C-alpha positions as CSV (number, residue, x, y, z in Angstrom):
1,S,89.2,70.7,53.5
2,L,90.3,67.8,51.3
3,Y,93.9,68.1,52.7
4,V,93.2,69.0,56.3
5,H,92.4,66.5,59.1
6,P,88.6,66.5,59.9
7,V,89.3,67.4,63.6
8,V,91.1,70.5,62.6
9,V,88.3,71.5,60.2
10,D,85.7,70.9,63.0
11,N,87.8,73.1,65.4
12,D,88.1,75.9,62.9
13,L,84.4,75.8,62.1
14,A,83.5,75.8,65.8
15,A,85.8,78.8,66.4
16,A,84.3,80.7,63.4
17,D,80.8,80.0,64.6
18,N,81.7,81.1,68.1
19,L,83.2,84.4,66.8
20,K,80.1,85.1,64.8
21,R,77.9,84.3,67.8
22,I,79.9,86.8,70.0
23,K,79.6,89.5,67.4
24,K,75.9,88.8,67.1
25,I,75.4,89.0,70.8
26,E,77.2,92.4,70.9
27,K,75.1,93.8,68.1
28,S,71.8,92.5,69.6
29,A,72.2,93.4,73.3
30,Q,69.5,96.0,73.1
31,E,67.2,93.6,71.2
32,R,67.8,91.0,73.8
33,H,66.9,93.5,76.5
34,R,63.7,94.3,74.8
35,E,62.8,90.6,74.4
36,E,63.4,89.9,78.1
37,A,61.3,92.9,79.2
38,E,57.8,92.0,80.4
39,I,54.7,93.3,82.1
40,R,54.2,91.5,85.5
41,N,51.9,91.9,88.5
42,V,54.5,93.1,91.1
43,Y,54.2,93.9,94.8
44,V,56.5,96.9,95.4
45,M,57.6,98.1,98.8
46,F,59.3,101.5,99.5
47,V,61.1,101.5,102.9
48,N,62.4,104.7,104.4
49,P,64.3,104.3,107.7
50,I,64.5,107.8,109.1
51,I,68.2,108.4,109.9
52,E,70.7,111.2,109.3
53,T,72.7,110.2,106.1
54,K,74.8,113.3,105.6
55,V,78.6,112.9,105.9
56,S,80.0,115.3,108.5
57,K,83.5,116.4,109.5
58,S,83.2,114.1,112.6
59,E,84.8,110.7,111.9
60,K,83.1,109.2,114.9
61,S,79.6,110.4,113.7
62,N,80.4,109.1,110.2
63,R,81.4,105.7,111.5
64,S,78.2,105.5,113.5
65,M,76.1,106.4,110.4
66,Y,77.9,103.8,108.3
67,K,77.3,101.1,110.9
68,T,73.6,102.0,111.1
69,L,73.4,101.8,107.3
70,N,75.2,98.4,107.3
71,D,72.9,97.1,110.1
72,I,69.8,98.2,108.2
73,M,71.1,96.4,105.0
74,N,71.9,93.2,106.9
75,L,68.6,93.2,108.8
76,S,66.5,93.9,105.7
77,S,68.4,91.3,103.7
78,R,67.7,88.7,106.4
79,E,64.0,89.3,106.3
80,I,63.9,89.5,102.5
81,K,65.7,86.1,102.3
82,R,63.3,84.7,104.9
83,Y,60.2,85.6,102.7
84,C,62.0,85.0,99.4
85,G,61.7,88.5,98.0
86,H,64.1,90.7,95.9
87,L,66.0,93.8,97.0
88,R,65.6,96.1,94.0
89,Q,67.5,99.1,95.3
90,F,69.4,100.4,98.4
91,I,70.1,104.0,97.8
92,V,71.3,106.9,99.9
93,D,71.0,110.4,98.5
94,D,70.0,113.9,99.6
95,K,66.5,112.6,100.4
96,G,67.9,110.0,102.9
97,L,67.9,106.2,102.7
98,V,65.3,104.4,100.6
99,M,65.0,100.7,99.9
100,I,62.9,99.2,97.1
101,I,61.8,95.6,97.7
102,T,59.7,93.5,95.3
103,F,57.7,90.3,95.2
104,G,56.4,88.9,92.0
105,L,59.5,88.9,89.8
106,R,60.8,85.6,88.4
107,G,61.4,83.3,91.3
108,T,59.2,85.1,93.9
109,T,55.7,84.4,92.6
110,I,53.5,81.9,94.5
111,P,49.8,81.5,95.1
112,N,48.5,83.9,97.8
113,M,51.8,85.8,97.5
114,V,50.6,89.0,99.1
115,A,48.9,87.4,102.1
116,Q,51.6,84.7,102.7
117,R,54.8,86.5,101.9
118,A,54.7,90.1,100.7
119,L,52.7,91.8,103.4
120,P,54.1,89.7,106.3
121,A,57.6,90.7,105.0
122,T,56.5,94.3,104.9
123,I,55.4,94.2,108.5
124,S,58.4,92.1,109.6
125,I,60.9,94.5,108.1
126,H,59.2,97.6,109.5
127,H,59.0,95.9,113.0
128,A,62.6,94.7,112.9
129,I,64.1,98.1,111.9
130,Q,62.2,99.8,114.7
131,T,62.7,97.3,117.5
132,E,66.1,95.9,116.8
133,L,67.8,99.1,115.7
134,G,65.6,101.7,117.3
135,V,65.1,103.5,114.0
136,Q,61.7,104.9,113.0
137,C,60.6,103.7,109.6
138,R,57.9,104.6,107.0
139,V,56.8,102.0,104.4
140,G,54.5,102.3,101.3
141,A,53.5,99.2,99.5
142,T,51.3,98.5,96.4
143,I,50.6,95.8,93.9
144,G,49.9,96.3,90.2
145,E,51.0,95.8,86.6
146,A,54.5,97.2,86.0
147,Y,57.2,97.1,83.3
148,C,60.0,94.8,84.4
149,G,63.2,94.9,82.4
150,V,66.4,96.6,81.6
151,V,66.6,100.3,81.1
152,G,69.6,102.2,79.8
153,G,72.3,101.7,77.2
154,V,74.3,98.6,76.2
155,K,77.2,99.2,78.4
156,R,75.5,101.0,81.3
157,H,72.0,99.8,82.3
158,E,70.0,98.4,85.2
159,Y,67.0,96.2,85.9
160,A,64.0,98.4,86.7
161,V,60.4,98.1,87.8
162,L,58.2,100.9,86.4
163,G,54.5,101.7,86.6
164,P,51.8,103.8,88.3
165,S,51.6,101.4,91.2
166,V,55.4,101.8,91.8
167,N,55.0,105.6,91.9
168,L,52.1,105.2,94.3
169,A,54.1,103.1,96.7
170,A,56.7,105.9,96.8
171,R,54.1,108.5,97.5
172,L,52.5,106.4,100.3
173,M,55.9,106.0,101.9
174,A,56.5,109.8,101.9
175,S,52.9,110.7,102.9
176,K,52.6,113.0,105.9
177,I,49.7,110.8,107.3
178,N,51.7,107.6,107.1
179,P,51.4,106.0,110.6
180,G,54.2,103.5,109.7
181,I,52.9,101.3,106.9
182,L,50.4,102.3,104.2
183,V,49.1,100.0,101.4
184,D,46.7,100.5,98.5
185,N,43.3,98.8,98.0
186,N,44.7,96.1,95.8
187,V,46.9,94.9,98.7
188,R,43.9,95.0,101.0
189,M,41.7,93.0,98.7
190,L,44.4,90.3,98.3
191,A,45.1,90.0,102.1
192,H,41.9,90.9,103.9
193,R,41.2,87.3,105.0
194,S,44.5,87.2,106.9
195,F,45.0,90.8,108.0
196,G,42.8,93.6,109.2
197,F,43.0,97.1,107.7
198,N,42.4,100.6,109.1
199,A,41.0,102.8,106.3
200,L,42.5,106.3,106.1
201,P,41.5,109.3,104.0
202,P,42.1,108.8,100.2
203,V,45.1,110.6,98.7
204,V,45.5,112.4,95.4
205,A,48.3,110.6,93.4
206,K,49.8,111.3,90.0
207,G,48.5,108.9,87.3
208,Y,45.2,108.3,89.1
209,A,42.0,110.2,88.0
210,E,40.3,109.7,91.4
211,P,41.6,109.9,94.9
212,V,43.3,106.6,95.9
213,P,42.0,104.7,98.9
214,I,44.8,103.8,101.4
215,F,44.9,101.6,104.4
216,E,47.0,100.8,107.4
217,P,47.5,97.0,107.8
218,L,46.8,95.6,111.3
219,S,48.6,92.7,112.9
220,P,46.7,89.6,114.0
221,L,46.7,90.9,117.6
222,E,45.2,94.3,116.5
223,R,42.7,92.6,114.3
224,S,41.5,90.2,117.0
225,W,41.4,92.7,119.9
226,G,37.9,93.2,121.2
227,R,36.5,89.8,120.2
228,L,34.5,88.1,122.9
229,Q,35.8,84.8,124.2
230,P,32.9,82.3,124.6
231,N,34.7,80.4,127.3
232,F,35.7,83.4,129.4
233,V,35.3,82.9,133.1
234,G,36.3,84.8,136.2
235,R,37.0,88.5,136.9
236,K,33.5,88.9,138.1
237,D,34.4,91.4,140.8
238,E,36.4,93.6,138.4
239,I,33.6,93.5,135.8
240,L,31.0,94.5,138.4
241,Q,33.1,97.4,139.6
242,I,33.5,98.8,136.1
243,M,29.8,98.2,135.3
244,G,28.9,100.1,138.5
245,I,30.8,103.1,137.2
246,A,29.2,102.8,133.8
247,R,25.7,102.4,135.3
248,D,26.1,105.6,137.4
249,M,27.1,107.5,134.3
250,V,24.1,106.2,132.3
251,L,21.4,106.3,134.9
252,K,22.5,109.1,137.3
253,D,24.2,111.4,134.8
254,T,27.4,111.5,136.9
255,P,30.6,113.2,135.6
256,S,32.9,111.2,133.3
257,R,35.2,108.7,135.0
258,L,38.5,107.1,133.9
259,V,39.3,103.5,134.6
260,L,42.8,102.1,134.4
261,V,43.3,98.4,134.2
262,Q,46.8,97.2,135.2
263,A,48.2,93.6,135.3
264,K,51.1,91.5,134.0
265,S,51.1,90.4,130.4
266,G,48.9,87.4,129.7
267,M,46.6,87.9,132.7
268,G,43.6,88.6,130.4
269,K,43.2,92.4,130.6
270,S,42.1,92.8,126.9
271,T,39.6,89.9,127.2
272,M,38.1,91.4,130.4
273,V,37.8,94.9,128.9
274,A,36.1,93.4,125.8
275,H,33.5,91.7,127.9
276,C,33.0,94.9,129.9
277,I,32.4,96.9,126.7
278,E,29.8,94.3,125.6
279,H,27.9,94.6,128.9
280,I,28.1,98.4,128.6
281,R,26.7,98.2,125.1
282,K,23.7,96.3,126.3
283,L,23.2,98.6,129.3
284,V,23.3,101.8,127.1
285,G,21.1,100.2,124.5
286,A,18.4,99.2,127.0
287,N,18.3,102.8,128.2
288,K,18.2,104.3,124.7
289,H,21.5,106.2,125.0
290,R,24.1,106.5,122.3
291,L,27.5,104.8,122.8
292,I,30.7,105.5,120.9
293,V,33.6,103.1,121.4
294,T,37.1,104.0,120.3
295,K,40.2,101.8,120.7
296,N,43.9,101.9,120.1
297,V,46.2,98.8,120.2
298,S,49.8,99.7,120.9
299,K,52.4,97.9,118.8
300,E,55.4,96.4,120.5
301,S,57.6,99.0,118.7
302,D,55.6,101.9,120.1
303,A,57.5,103.9,122.7
304,L,56.1,105.8,125.8
305,V,52.5,104.7,125.2
306,P,50.7,104.6,128.6
307,F,48.0,102.1,127.5
308,G,47.7,98.9,125.5
């Protein structure tokens, strides 16, 4: 070094340090993977669009399948980007098409994440696949602690999210009683102020000692249906006509009757029916009879449903 220019010495030292650093990185790849792994509270969504994914001898049929897969990918990516989530996996195998979408990894964690982003994204993706593509879809979603990190070797590995809640989301997606979307109790607890939930029979799941409570999330429309409007006016004749039928059934023990209410969207059918039900409750209660009220609110994606 006494006979070499300082610039040359500095360059040689820098090159030597860089070479050592590269070798160190190669040797410690697995160690780095372990260091970067973490336990996080992650919302995991398994999405299963129900389509035929087997390659056939018909080129036309295959092109149609590829286009549908591409449309599902583009549509899902659009909604995921809108709600700032992550697409963990898009896989097609002998079981069909399954997408795994997460919220809660680095860059997707915010206060009220489930109520403001994760569950709205779940409903939005499910709704978009059914309405825009005409493809039926089943979704299972949970939130819980999960391992988040790289699994595999140094040269071949992938980022994974592993844990009991992840397995439960997959089971809910594939459940025979899945009406479209199923979530666990943790999701319900974190989103109950913004969404309604319909409780379904608990399911037995691997990794859980007791049967797991499951729920179907309800849209704001479904949640608010049946609430009385304090400023409701009008429809007096229609209410009196329906009340007359109910009064005959309560007081005169007449045979059951069926009432169909038909009008254009936005005319106040639901509000009028809700007020009729409340009047009927009071009538039945005053005469010491028992009343059972059931309801079903059709989603926009439902097909061939003759009532709303």
